[in-house]
C-alpha positions as CSV (number, residue, x, y, z in Angstrom):
1,X,49.8,63.9,31.6
2,X,50.0,62.2,35.0
3,X,53.3,60.3,34.4
4,X,55.0,63.1,32.5
5,X,58.0,64.6,34.5
6,X,56.7,68.2,34.2
7,X,53.0,67.4,35.0
8,X,51.3,69.4,37.7
9,X,49.4,66.4,38.8
10,X,52.2,63.8,39.0
11,X,51.7,60.5,40.7
12,X,54.1,57.9,41.9
13,X,54.4,54.8,39.6
14,X,56.4,51.7,40.6
15,X,57.6,49.3,37.9
16,X,59.2,45.9,38.5
17,X,61.5,44.8,35.6
18,X,62.7,41.2,35.2
19,X,65.9,40.5,33.1
20,X,65.5,38.4,30.0
21,X,69.2,38.4,29.2
22,X,71.1,35.2,29.0
23,X,71.6,34.0,32.6
24,X,69.4,36.8,33.9
25,X,66.8,36.6,36.7
26,X,63.9,36.0,34.2
27,X,65.2,32.6,33.1
28,X,63.6,29.6,34.6
29,X,66.8,27.5,34.7
30,X,68.6,30.2,36.8
31,X,65.8,30.3,39.5
32,X,65.2,26.5,39.4
33,X,68.6,25.7,40.7
34,X,68.4,28.1,43.6
35,X,65.3,26.8,45.3
36,X,63.0,23.7,45.4
37,X,59.3,23.8,44.6
38,X,58.5,23.6,48.3
39,X,60.5,26.7,49.1
40,X,58.7,28.9,46.5
41,X,55.7,31.0,47.6
42,X,52.4,30.5,45.7
43,X,52.5,32.5,42.5
44,X,49.9,35.2,41.9
45,X,49.1,35.7,38.2
46,X,50.2,39.2,36.9
47,X,47.5,41.8,36.2
48,X,47.9,44.3,33.4
49,X,46.9,47.7,34.6
50,X,45.3,49.8,31.8
51,X,43.7,52.5,33.9
52,X,46.2,53.8,36.5
53,X,43.8,56.2,38.1
54,X,41.2,53.4,38.8
55,X,44.0,51.1,40.0
56,X,45.3,53.7,42.5
57,X,41.8,54.5,43.7
58,X,41.2,50.8,44.4
59,X,44.3,50.6,46.6
60,X,43.2,53.1,49.2
């Protein structure tokens, strides 16, 4: 209901998609050549959001 394009209670939802195609941005070898380990920021493990309403409430 909340994500449906005709919903009366629509909310904004952002999605980040990483390519897994050959040579795409999601391949380790393509990113390894571009930067050294010292240049990379510390990685934060991804979090799967199962309750969008609770997640949005925790962000405000």
